[in-house]
VMD Tcl script that draws the C-alpha trace (Angstrom):
set ca {
  {41.20 31.20 60.07}
  {43.48 31.70 57.09}
  {42.48 35.66 56.96}
  {43.77 36.40 60.44}
  {44.80 40.17 60.83}
  {48.35 41.02 61.59}
  {49.87 41.34 65.30}
  {50.00 45.08 65.01}
  {46.50 45.49 63.86}
  {45.24 43.13 66.57}
  {47.12 45.04 69.26}
  {46.14 48.57 67.99}
  {42.58 47.72 68.37}
  {42.83 46.15 72.01}
  {43.86 49.05 74.15}
  {45.10 46.71 77.02}
  {47.10 47.47 80.06}
  {49.77 44.88 78.75}
  {50.14 46.81 75.57}
  {50.58 49.99 77.70}
  {53.82 48.46 79.16}
  {55.51 48.00 75.41}
  {56.51 51.64 75.40}
  {59.56 50.70 77.69}
  {60.79 48.24 75.25}
  {63.35 48.39 72.49}
  {61.99 47.92 69.02}
  {62.84 44.42 68.56}
  {61.31 43.36 71.98}
  {58.22 45.69 71.41}
  {57.66 43.85 68.06}
  {57.91 40.49 69.86}
  {55.64 41.48 72.61}
  {53.00 43.01 70.03}
  {53.02 39.55 68.20}
  {52.59 37.56 71.46}
  {49.96 39.78 72.76}
  {47.98 39.38 69.62}
  {48.16 35.64 69.93}
  {46.99 35.97 73.70}
  {44.16 38.28 72.45}
  {42.86 36.14 69.48}
  {43.01 33.06 71.73}
  {40.79 34.90 74.50}
  {38.30 36.30 71.78}
  {37.59 32.93 70.56}
  {36.05 31.72 73.69}
  {34.05 34.99 74.28}
  {32.51 34.99 70.94}
  {28.90 34.31 71.39}
  {28.09 33.90 67.66}
  {30.10 30.79 67.59}
  {29.00 27.36 69.06}
  {31.19 25.48 71.41}
  {32.30 23.17 68.80}
  {33.46 26.02 66.56}
  {35.28 27.38 69.52}
  {37.09 24.12 70.09}
  {37.89 23.85 66.28}
  {39.46 27.40 66.25}
  {41.64 26.62 69.50}
  {42.68 23.37 67.90}
  {43.70 25.38 64.68}
  {45.98 27.42 66.87}
  {47.20 24.23 68.50}
  {48.16 23.22 65.11}
  {49.69 26.64 64.21}
  {51.89 26.14 67.27}
  {53.05 22.76 66.44}
  {53.90 23.86 62.97}
  {56.02 26.77 64.39}
  {58.13 24.00 66.31}
  {58.34 21.28 63.62}
  {59.79 23.44 60.75}
  {56.20 23.54 59.23}
  {54.63 26.49 57.60}
  {52.01 28.33 59.64}
  {48.99 29.03 57.62}
  {47.99 32.40 59.45}
  {49.79 35.68 59.23}
  {50.00 35.97 62.94}
  {51.19 32.25 63.03}
  {54.15 33.26 60.73}
  {54.96 36.18 62.91}
  {55.00 33.83 66.06}
  {57.28 31.37 64.32}
  {59.75 34.09 63.90}
  {59.74 35.32 67.47}
  {59.88 31.85 68.77}
  {63.01 31.15 67.04}
  {64.59 34.39 67.91}
  {63.68 34.26 71.69}
  {63.74 30.56 72.06}
  {60.32 30.54 73.52}
  {59.32 27.23 74.94}
  {56.31 25.49 73.61}
  {54.51 24.45 76.65}
  {53.37 27.96 77.95}
  {51.86 28.72 74.41}
  {49.93 25.46 74.63}
  {49.07 25.99 78.43}
  {47.49 29.44 77.22}
  {45.20 27.43 74.95}
  {44.36 25.01 77.56}
  {43.48 27.87 79.73}
  {41.13 29.63 77.37}
  {39.58 26.33 76.46}
  {38.42 25.81 80.05}
  {36.10 28.80 79.58}
  {34.06 26.78 77.01}
  {32.80 24.09 79.34}
  {34.17 25.04 83.01}
  {32.43 28.14 84.31}
  {32.56 27.26 88.05}
  {35.48 26.34 90.19}
  {35.03 23.92 93.37}
  {38.15 25.26 95.01}
  {41.15 27.36 94.75}
  {43.31 24.57 93.46}
  {41.03 24.26 90.38}
  {40.82 28.01 89.94}
  {44.73 28.20 90.34}
  {45.29 26.00 87.33}
  {43.25 28.14 85.50}
  {45.08 31.32 86.50}
  {48.20 29.69 85.61}
  {47.13 28.75 82.30}
  {45.88 32.31 81.16}
  {48.20 34.48 83.04}
  {51.40 32.78 84.57}
  {51.79 31.12 81.16}
  {51.84 34.59 79.64}
  {54.31 35.90 82.10}
  {56.69 32.71 81.25}
  {56.72 33.69 77.65}
  {57.16 37.28 78.33}
  {60.35 36.74 80.36}
  {61.81 34.95 77.37}
  {61.36 37.87 75.48}
  {62.66 40.37 78.01}
  {65.76 38.13 78.38}
  {67.07 37.16 82.11}
  {69.81 35.55 83.96}
  {68.51 35.47 87.23}
  {67.10 32.04 88.26}
  {64.13 33.60 90.13}
  {62.80 35.16 86.86}
  {60.36 32.30 85.91}
  {59.10 31.87 89.53}
  {58.46 35.61 89.44}
  {56.48 35.41 86.23}
  {54.29 32.65 87.66}
  {53.61 34.68 91.00}
  {52.93 38.09 89.10}
  {50.70 36.33 86.67}
  {48.55 34.96 89.56}
  {48.52 38.45 91.10}
  {47.35 39.93 87.67}
  {44.59 37.41 87.15}
  {43.10 37.33 90.75}
  {43.06 41.10 90.32}
  {40.89 40.82 86.93}
  {38.86 38.36 88.66}
  {38.21 40.78 91.42}
  {37.45 43.69 89.18}
  {35.24 41.73 86.76}
  {33.15 39.55 89.20}
  {29.81 41.23 88.25}
  {30.75 41.56 84.81}
  {31.89 37.96 84.30}
  {28.51 36.69 85.73}
  {26.33 38.97 83.86}
  {27.84 38.77 80.54}
  {29.39 35.17 80.33}
  {27.83 33.22 83.15}
  {31.00 32.62 84.73}
  {31.93 32.51 88.40}
  {35.62 32.74 89.09}
  {35.18 32.35 92.75}
  {35.67 29.14 94.32}
  {32.38 27.39 95.40}
  {33.74 26.17 98.75}
  {34.85 29.91 99.48}
  {31.36 31.15 98.50}
  {29.66 28.73 100.93}
  {32.12 29.53 103.63}
  {31.16 33.07 103.48}
  {27.41 32.36 103.04}
  {27.34 33.95 99.51}
  {25.11 32.72 96.76}
  {25.77 33.32 93.09}
  {22.60 35.53 92.81}
  {24.24 37.85 95.54}
  {27.06 38.66 93.06}
  {24.43 40.74 91.21}
  {23.03 42.35 94.07}
  {23.60 46.12 94.93}
  {22.65 46.10 98.49}
  {25.24 45.71 101.05}
  {26.11 42.19 101.82}
  {28.78 41.57 104.71}
  {29.45 37.87 103.66}
  {30.01 39.10 99.93}
  {32.28 41.97 101.02}
  {34.35 39.68 103.38}
  {34.66 37.07 100.52}
  {35.96 39.76 98.08}
  {38.31 41.15 100.86}
  {39.68 37.71 100.93}
  {40.24 37.67 97.25}
  {41.91 40.95 97.36}
  {44.12 39.59 100.13}
  {45.00 36.74 98.05}
  {45.93 38.89 95.28}
  {48.16 41.15 97.51}
  {49.86 38.04 98.74}
  {50.94 37.17 95.19}
  {52.03 40.63 94.46}
  {54.19 40.69 97.56}
  {55.60 37.18 96.69}
  {56.23 38.23 93.05}
  {58.33 41.42 94.42}
  {60.37 39.16 96.58}
  {61.13 37.03 93.64}
  {61.94 40.15 91.29}
  {65.16 39.34 89.20}
  {67.20 42.38 90.51}
  {70.10 41.20 88.38}
  {67.86 41.89 85.21}
  {66.05 44.90 86.24}
  {67.03 46.94 83.01}
  {65.13 44.07 81.07}
  {62.25 44.19 83.32}
  {60.98 47.56 83.23}
  {57.75 46.44 81.29}
  {56.93 44.04 83.99}
  {57.38 46.82 86.52}
  {54.98 49.10 84.64}
  {52.45 46.35 84.49}
  {52.92 45.75 88.26}
  {52.37 49.41 89.06}
  {49.24 49.48 87.12}
  {47.78 46.47 88.36}
  {48.68 47.03 91.98}
  {47.13 50.53 92.08}
  {43.92 48.97 90.61}
  {43.90 46.56 93.51}
  {44.36 49.17 95.87}
  {41.47 51.25 94.35}
  {39.24 47.90 94.73}
  {40.37 47.72 98.20}
  {39.81 51.29 99.15}
  {36.32 51.02 98.04}
  {35.78 48.26 100.46}
  {35.72 45.47 97.94}
  {32.06 46.39 97.07}
  {30.80 45.39 93.62}
  {30.19 48.53 91.42}
  {27.92 48.57 88.65}
  {30.88 48.52 86.20}
  {34.38 47.14 86.56}
  {36.62 49.66 88.21}
  {39.25 50.75 85.80}
  {42.19 53.31 85.79}
  {41.65 56.12 83.41}
  {44.40 57.23 80.93}
  {45.81 59.84 83.32}
  {46.09 57.13 86.24}
  {47.93 54.96 84.04}
  {50.08 57.67 82.85}
  {50.87 58.38 86.68}
  {51.56 54.64 87.33}
  {53.90 54.36 84.55}
  {55.64 57.67 85.50}
  {56.01 56.30 89.09}
  {57.18 52.81 87.94}
  {60.01 54.27 85.72}
  {61.12 56.71 88.05}
  {61.19 54.60 91.24}
  {61.57 51.10 89.97}
  {57.98 50.34 90.34}
  {56.76 50.11 93.88}
  {59.04 47.62 94.78}
  {61.72 48.31 97.74}
  {64.88 46.66 96.33}
  {67.04 46.66 99.39}
  {67.16 43.85 101.90}
  {64.17 41.79 100.57}
  {63.90 38.20 101.51}
  {62.45 35.70 99.10}
  {59.10 33.94 99.95}
  {59.88 31.98 103.21}
  {58.22 29.17 105.17}
  {57.49 30.27 108.78}
  {56.50 28.19 111.61}
  {54.72 29.91 114.43}
  {54.38 28.52 117.94}
  {51.12 29.62 119.50}
  {47.70 30.18 118.36}
  {47.08 33.10 120.49}
  {46.26 36.61 119.02}
  {49.96 37.31 118.72}
  {50.76 34.16 116.75}
  {47.71 34.59 114.50}
  {48.47 38.36 113.90}
  {52.12 37.47 112.96}
  {50.85 34.53 110.53}
  {48.32 36.92 108.97}
  {50.82 39.78 108.28}
  {53.44 37.36 106.75}
  {51.00 35.90 104.68}
  {49.94 39.32 103.14}
  {53.71 39.83 102.83}
  {54.08 36.86 100.51}
  {55.14 34.21 102.79}
  {53.75 30.88 103.90}
  {53.13 30.30 107.66}
  {51.97 27.31 109.76}
  {50.79 27.94 113.15}
  {51.12 25.25 115.73}
  {48.72 25.40 118.66}
  {48.86 22.92 121.68}
  {45.30 23.25 122.69}
  {41.98 22.63 120.53}
  {40.86 26.34 120.54}
  {42.63 29.52 119.43}
  {42.91 32.76 121.36}
  {45.72 31.76 124.00}
  {45.14 33.43 127.35}
  {41.94 35.16 125.92}
  {39.80 32.28 124.85}
  {36.48 30.94 124.84}
  {34.96 27.61 125.64}
  {31.46 25.76 125.32}
  {29.99 25.10 128.91}
  {28.43 21.65 128.55}
  {25.94 22.42 131.59}
  {24.55 25.94 130.32}
  {25.06 25.31 126.69}
  {26.58 28.82 126.45}
  {29.90 29.97 124.74}
  {31.92 31.52 127.70}
  {35.05 33.53 127.75}
  {37.72 32.73 130.31}
  {37.86 36.36 131.16}
  {35.75 39.45 130.04}
  {37.72 41.93 127.84}
  {37.00 45.46 126.68}
  {38.16 46.89 123.56}
  {38.79 50.52 122.88}
  {38.68 52.76 119.76}
  {42.50 53.13 120.18}
  {43.11 49.60 119.56}
  {43.96 50.31 115.99}
  {45.89 47.22 114.98}
  {43.15 45.13 116.40}
  {40.23 46.87 114.73}
  {42.40 47.03 111.40}
  {42.79 43.32 111.56}
  {39.18 42.85 112.17}
  {37.87 45.32 109.29}
  {40.29 43.26 106.72}
  {38.56 40.15 107.90}
  {35.06 41.53 107.80}
  {34.64 40.41 111.41}
  {34.15 43.73 113.49}
  {30.49 43.01 113.54}
  {31.60 40.61 116.15}
  {32.05 43.64 118.46}
  {29.39 46.04 119.87}
  {30.41 49.49 120.05}
  {29.61 52.55 122.52}
  {29.59 56.03 120.70}
  {32.53 57.40 122.80}
  {33.25 56.36 126.40}
  {30.35 55.75 128.75}
  {31.33 54.04 131.90}
  {28.88 53.90 134.84}
  {30.39 53.77 138.33}
  {28.87 52.96 141.55}
  {30.14 54.11 144.98}
  {29.88 52.22 148.14}
  {27.49 54.61 149.52}
  {24.89 53.97 146.80}
  {25.86 56.86 144.57}
  {26.04 56.52 140.77}
  {28.14 58.54 138.44}
  {28.72 58.07 134.49}
  {32.18 59.13 133.01}
  {31.20 59.88 129.32}
  {32.63 61.74 126.35}
  {31.24 64.99 124.71}
  {32.40 66.30 121.32}
  {34.97 68.75 122.43}
  {38.53 68.33 121.60}
  {40.62 66.25 123.85}
  {41.22 66.26 126.88}
  {37.91 68.50 127.25}
  {35.84 65.86 125.58}
  {35.82 64.46 128.99}
  {34.53 67.55 130.64}
  {30.91 66.69 130.64}
  {31.39 63.22 132.13}
  {33.57 64.65 134.91}
  {31.25 67.42 135.58}
  {28.44 64.95 136.11}
  {30.78 62.37 137.90}
  {29.12 62.77 141.53}
  {32.00 61.02 143.41}
  {34.41 63.73 141.95}
  {34.56 67.21 143.46}
  {35.11 70.32 141.43}
  {38.81 70.20 142.72}
  {39.35 66.84 141.56}
  {37.88 67.69 138.01}
  {40.25 70.53 137.63}
  {43.19 68.43 138.53}
  {41.95 65.83 136.08}
  {41.69 68.29 133.10}
  {44.93 70.05 134.16}
  {46.63 66.63 133.73}
  {45.04 65.90 130.58}
  {46.28 69.29 129.15}
  {49.78 68.76 130.45}
  {50.08 65.20 129.03}
  {49.11 66.83 125.74}
  {52.45 68.59 125.66}
  {54.71 66.27 127.73}
  {54.30 65.02 131.44}
  {56.30 61.98 130.85}
  {57.07 59.92 134.19}
  {60.55 58.87 135.24}
  {61.65 55.51 134.14}
  {61.56 53.98 137.59}
  {58.48 55.85 138.75}
  {55.21 53.97 139.82}
  {51.84 55.34 138.78}
  {50.84 56.62 142.03}
  {53.85 58.73 142.59}
  {53.66 60.06 139.19}
  {49.91 60.97 139.33}
  {50.48 62.93 142.68}
  {53.58 64.53 141.34}
  {51.36 65.91 138.79}
  {48.70 67.10 141.05}
  {46.22 64.40 141.07}
  {43.94 64.65 144.31}
  {43.51 61.38 146.54}
  {39.85 61.24 145.41}
  {40.64 61.52 141.64}
  {43.03 58.74 141.97}
  {40.59 56.71 143.98}
  {37.52 57.31 141.47}
  {39.40 57.55 138.11}
  {42.95 56.54 137.89}
  {42.95 53.43 140.19}
  {40.03 51.51 138.39}
  {41.63 52.69 134.99}
  {45.11 51.46 135.93}
  {43.61 47.97 137.16}
  {41.68 47.36 134.14}
  {44.37 48.52 131.67}
  {47.60 47.26 133.46}
  {46.30 44.56 135.81}
  {48.30 46.32 138.45}
  {47.38 48.56 141.36}
  {48.36 52.27 141.19}
  {51.08 51.78 143.72}
  {52.76 49.16 142.13}
  {51.96 49.92 138.32}
  {54.55 51.34 135.92}
  {53.87 55.02 135.41}
  {55.44 54.66 131.91}
  {52.89 52.12 130.61}
  {49.97 54.01 132.43}
  {51.13 57.23 130.74}
  {51.05 55.45 127.23}
  {47.71 54.13 127.96}
  {46.09 57.16 129.34}
  {47.42 59.25 126.08}
  {46.08 56.72 123.72}
  {42.76 55.87 125.22}
  {41.52 58.56 127.34}
  {43.20 61.67 125.52}
  {42.98 60.66 122.07}
  {39.96 61.54 119.96}
  {36.24 60.61 120.96}
  {36.47 57.53 118.74}
  {39.68 56.21 120.39}
  {38.09 56.29 123.84}
  {34.91 54.30 122.61}
  {34.35 50.89 124.26}
  {33.75 47.71 122.56}
  {32.49 44.56 123.93}
  {32.85 41.08 122.00}
  {29.61 39.58 121.17}
  {31.21 36.23 119.90}
  {33.45 34.16 122.09}
  {37.19 35.22 122.16}
  {38.33 32.30 120.36}
  {35.82 32.95 117.58}
  {36.60 36.73 117.39}
  {39.12 35.95 114.49}
  {37.63 32.54 113.27}
  {36.74 31.22 110.97}
  {37.65 34.34 109.01}
  {41.50 34.57 109.65}
  {41.57 30.82 109.02}
  {39.95 31.22 105.48}
  {42.31 34.04 104.93}
  {45.51 32.13 105.82}
  {44.52 28.97 103.72}
  {43.82 31.36 100.73}
  {47.43 31.85 100.72}
  {48.61 28.46 101.46}
  {49.15 29.08 105.24}
  {47.67 26.90 107.87}
  {46.65 26.57 111.60}
  {47.21 23.25 113.33}
  {45.33 22.85 116.60}
  {46.24 20.10 119.20}
  {49.73 20.25 117.91}
  {51.93 21.67 120.58}
  {55.81 22.01 120.43}
  {57.53 20.49 123.04}
  {61.23 21.26 121.99}
  {62.91 24.07 120.05}
  {66.21 22.59 118.44}
  {68.67 25.42 118.71}
  {71.83 24.86 116.74}
  {74.44 27.39 117.13}
  {73.17 30.84 116.18}
  {70.19 29.32 114.53}
  {66.98 27.13 115.12}
  {66.88 23.91 113.08}
  {63.67 22.76 113.83}
  {60.62 21.99 116.07}
  {59.82 18.74 117.87}
  {56.21 18.50 118.22}
  {54.31 16.57 120.99}
  {53.95 13.60 118.88}
  {57.69 13.79 118.03}
  {57.15 14.91 114.55}
  {59.96 17.29 113.21}
  {58.87 20.63 111.64}
  {61.53 22.48 109.91}
  {61.20 25.98 108.54}
  {63.05 29.00 107.17}
  {61.89 31.12 110.05}
  {60.58 30.27 113.71}
  {58.42 32.64 115.70}
  {57.63 32.10 119.39}
  {54.30 33.46 120.29}
  {54.08 31.64 123.37}
  {53.66 33.19 127.03}
  {57.02 34.16 128.17}
  {57.11 31.50 131.09}
  {56.28 28.56 128.58}
  {59.18 29.78 126.28}
  {61.56 30.03 129.04}
  {61.19 26.49 129.55}
  {62.21 25.60 126.06}
  {65.37 28.01 125.90}
  {68.76 26.98 126.57}
  {69.41 27.72 130.16}
  {72.45 29.73 129.50}
  {71.06 31.96 126.78}
  {70.95 35.75 127.32}
  {67.15 35.53 126.44}
  {66.35 32.97 129.20}
  {68.12 35.43 131.61}
  {66.37 38.32 130.48}
  {63.11 36.56 130.85}
  {63.72 35.52 134.32}
  {63.35 39.29 135.11}
  {59.79 39.53 133.92}
  {57.16 38.59 136.42}
  {53.40 37.65 136.05}
  {50.20 39.16 137.43}
  {46.96 37.20 138.15}
  {43.35 37.83 137.11}
  {40.33 36.02 138.59}
  {37.09 36.00 136.27}
  {33.93 34.59 137.65}
  {30.99 33.92 135.48}
  {27.42 33.98 137.27}
  {23.96 32.88 136.09}
  {21.51 34.26 138.57}
  {17.72 34.28 138.92}
  {17.47 38.26 138.65}
  {19.22 40.96 136.80}
  {22.31 42.73 138.48}
  {23.33 45.93 136.29}
  {19.95 46.66 134.87}
  {20.27 48.18 131.46}
  {24.05 48.90 131.71}
  {26.30 46.61 129.68}
  {29.03 46.87 132.27}
  {29.56 48.74 135.64}
  {32.56 49.73 137.48}
  {32.55 49.19 141.71}
  {34.40 51.53 143.58}
  {36.07 50.49 146.80}
  {35.19 46.71 146.13}
  {37.35 43.87 145.40}
  {34.95 43.16 142.31}
  {36.20 46.05 140.03}
  {33.88 45.33 137.06}
  {30.72 43.37 136.28}
  {29.56 42.72 132.72}
  {26.25 42.18 131.77}
  {26.34 39.26 129.36}
  {22.69 38.00 129.39}
  {21.27 35.76 126.72}
  {17.62 35.57 126.09}
  {15.65 35.49 129.37}
  {18.91 34.38 131.15}
  {20.80 36.66 133.61}
  {24.36 36.04 133.09}
  {27.41 38.17 134.10}
  {31.19 38.13 134.31}
  {33.03 39.58 137.42}
  {36.50 40.74 136.98}
  {39.01 41.06 139.71}
  {42.54 42.36 138.49}
  {45.70 41.95 140.25}
  {43.94 39.41 142.23}
  {46.93 38.03 144.10}
  {45.06 38.44 147.39}
  {42.05 36.46 146.36}
  {43.43 33.78 143.83}
  {43.89 31.32 146.54}
  {40.37 31.81 148.11}
  {38.30 28.63 148.34}
  {35.60 28.57 145.80}
  {32.57 28.60 147.98}
  {34.11 31.43 150.24}
  {35.09 33.31 147.09}
  {31.47 33.07 145.61}
  {30.00 34.06 149.03}
  {32.09 37.14 149.23}
  {31.40 38.36 145.75}
  {27.67 37.81 146.12}
  {27.78 39.87 149.30}
  {29.52 42.61 147.36}
  {26.90 42.45 144.58}
  {24.12 42.41 147.34}
  {25.47 45.72 148.94}
  {25.95 47.63 145.51}
  {22.57 46.32 144.13}
  {20.32 45.84 146.91}
  {17.59 44.61 144.69}
  {19.58 41.38 144.40}
  {19.37 40.54 148.14}
  {16.31 38.36 147.65}
  {17.71 36.77 144.35}
  {20.18 33.78 144.10}
  {22.92 32.27 141.98}
  {21.87 29.43 139.83}
  {25.28 28.65 138.59}
  {28.84 30.02 138.51}
  {32.17 29.07 137.16}
  {35.67 30.36 138.40}
  {38.41 30.83 136.00}
  {41.86 31.56 138.13}
  {44.71 32.88 135.66}
  {47.81 33.06 137.83}
  {50.06 34.13 134.77}
  {47.31 36.20 133.22}
  {49.59 39.09 132.16}
  {53.33 40.11 132.75}
  {53.46 42.48 135.80}
  {53.46 46.04 134.62}
  {55.58 47.25 137.32}
  {58.27 50.06 137.08}
  {61.44 49.09 135.11}
  {59.61 46.24 133.19}
  {60.50 47.96 129.90}
  {64.12 47.19 130.42}
  {63.36 43.59 130.24}
  {60.76 43.37 127.57}
  {62.53 41.76 124.50}
  {62.34 43.07 120.70}
  {60.99 40.66 118.28}
  {64.59 39.82 117.30}
  {66.76 37.37 119.11}
  {70.45 36.28 119.20}
  {69.28 33.47 116.79}
  {68.98 34.77 113.43}
  {65.99 32.74 112.38}
  {64.05 32.97 115.67}
  {61.76 35.88 116.53}
  {59.33 36.69 119.28}
  {55.62 37.75 119.41}
  {53.58 38.23 122.54}
  {51.97 41.11 124.52}
  {55.03 40.96 126.78}
  {57.28 41.91 123.91}
  {58.26 45.57 123.31}
  {55.24 47.04 122.15}
  {54.91 50.17 124.57}
  {51.49 48.88 125.85}
  {50.39 46.66 128.67}
  {49.29 43.20 128.34}
  {46.05 43.37 126.22}
  {44.82 41.85 123.06}
  {45.75 45.17 121.01}
  {49.33 44.51 122.65}
  {49.34 40.96 121.22}
  {47.96 41.75 117.84}
  {50.48 44.57 117.41}
  {53.27 42.34 118.56}
  {52.57 40.07 115.67}
  {52.55 42.78 113.40}
  {55.93 44.16 114.70}
  {57.40 40.53 114.34}
  {56.29 40.24 110.70}
  {57.82 43.57 110.18}
  {61.18 42.53 111.66}
  {61.32 39.42 109.68}
  {60.07 40.99 106.37}
  {58.52 44.37 105.70}
  {56.04 44.77 102.92}
  {57.73 45.09 99.60}
  {55.44 47.77 98.19}
  {55.41 51.45 99.11}
  {52.41 53.64 99.19}
  {51.66 55.17 95.79}
}
mol new
graphics top color blue
foreach p $ca { graphics top sphere $p radius 0.5 }
foreach p [lrange $ca 0 end-1] q [lrange $ca 1 end] { graphics top cylinder $p $q radius 0.2 }
display resetview
């Protein structure tokens, strides 16, 4: 060890991203960082040297422990690099512990090449990366108290990006797996799978979660950035830009494992350095909140979406759900008699559900949906005729031309009116603020039959309101997004998994990856309002929960019961009404819809029938939207009515019978999408400075759908704390 080369020789031969950032430093700081980097490089190379035995590696690490000790004990280091280290330690008052932590970290690579959980891996990352940051900030010099926390978080971000980049390389060359074993198991990934080249959904979902975790730490570091010392931290910003671009590249590639680790070439590094120096890296410096502790009330889609987007923004969330299942008003349950997982109501998803599909893609859960290639909706008329509305390959609105021409219930005049409406909506055609959907459609030339066959069923399904009472504004927004968007936007998706399982366990895994949590069976019975802020939550068991920020993702009737009676929000929510949905699950001894996954019934109280058969079992969901007239009908009377309707539209079922049924009555299924409702839907911000709202009933410009709920959670997260990195 006596013949160690100098720091300049070691650094010059490395070509590291860290060395790249030195160009921004003064001559004296550049020298100090060159020396420190050389120390890091030497320590790392010890454990990667395959020519040395395990004991020889330990001896070399112990030599450097001795060198560090001599640097602090007025001794004389025996190596050239040790002497250089002693000089910069004294000049920059570098604490001893991070230098020793680095040695402890690289020593872990001698014996420990597997990690049971993230806590174990986090310790490794802290030692080999965050400790590097803690030394670096001493050389950069700082006055801000957040500088050390910033260094720790940024080190985690860098090391997690390195791990993600080198998954295959580390396993093939050194036999090391820096992915927690419990997470490998959760996604069904074996170590051998890490070497495979064939697509593997579990592996790619696992790696997406690692990228999510790395992004969390980048965002957290940005929130801790020592702005008062910005001039001294240009080197850190350069490194951040390079590593964040590398992470973006990995994510853009779908987190698939390439044959060789992805890296930025010299030109890409130059562009990253140029962007960092001219724009202050990718960090938005104005109005950043530090990392926050956030309590989310409600484990429906809105609350889960808010928690997810806040986690990726660098914060920590805890979700409190009163029930023992997730999903809120769109949930599933295990039926003890049939043994099946049933939804409380059948939901259809569309390609224009961009926030929903983006979340599912990030989680690697889109496979839980089955998708049509463009819209294809069969309709049955009361006279027995069958029509199919489907999408062609023409530009909107003419992509519906084929379907309209084949729609037997529509006349040529009806089709022309619908196409004219589509063309008009492309360039305007907005309704009046207080106009109902029926008046608006008639004003724009829609025929009575076009309204009956197309717009009334669509309005009921999308808004849970009839055409005569529905908000024209909400119908306008929905038609433009769904029917008049691209062919892909109009594609229909149905869930294969139960609604409570659509985001689980993937979302729970992602949240836990960043220290966030979901608590089921832990409802909130009181929100403690204190002046213009919330001071805490009292749970059902009287436990007091405190946080920096609170989000209500409850249905508005439940929230209204917890608000101060004299508050403006309470008064505002009194103007919101609810609309019911009836959902009936049937198991029959015969098929109903044939090979169609779903069918719309015209002129029937049963608007939709969904075929959810399993193996040789004939199972169906019947949906009745805006069900005010039937919600109080006794069970037997309701089933007799529905079975008579099925027998009429599907004569082959007359000789069949119902084996089992379940009726789910949701009186407050959605907010009432009536004219003027937009005036009363609140924004995410409230009069209380640390209290925010999410829910499909908040201002999303959408009706009450799963997409609206997920979008509302995203909007609430953005209102609290937008992402800190701009697109580069």
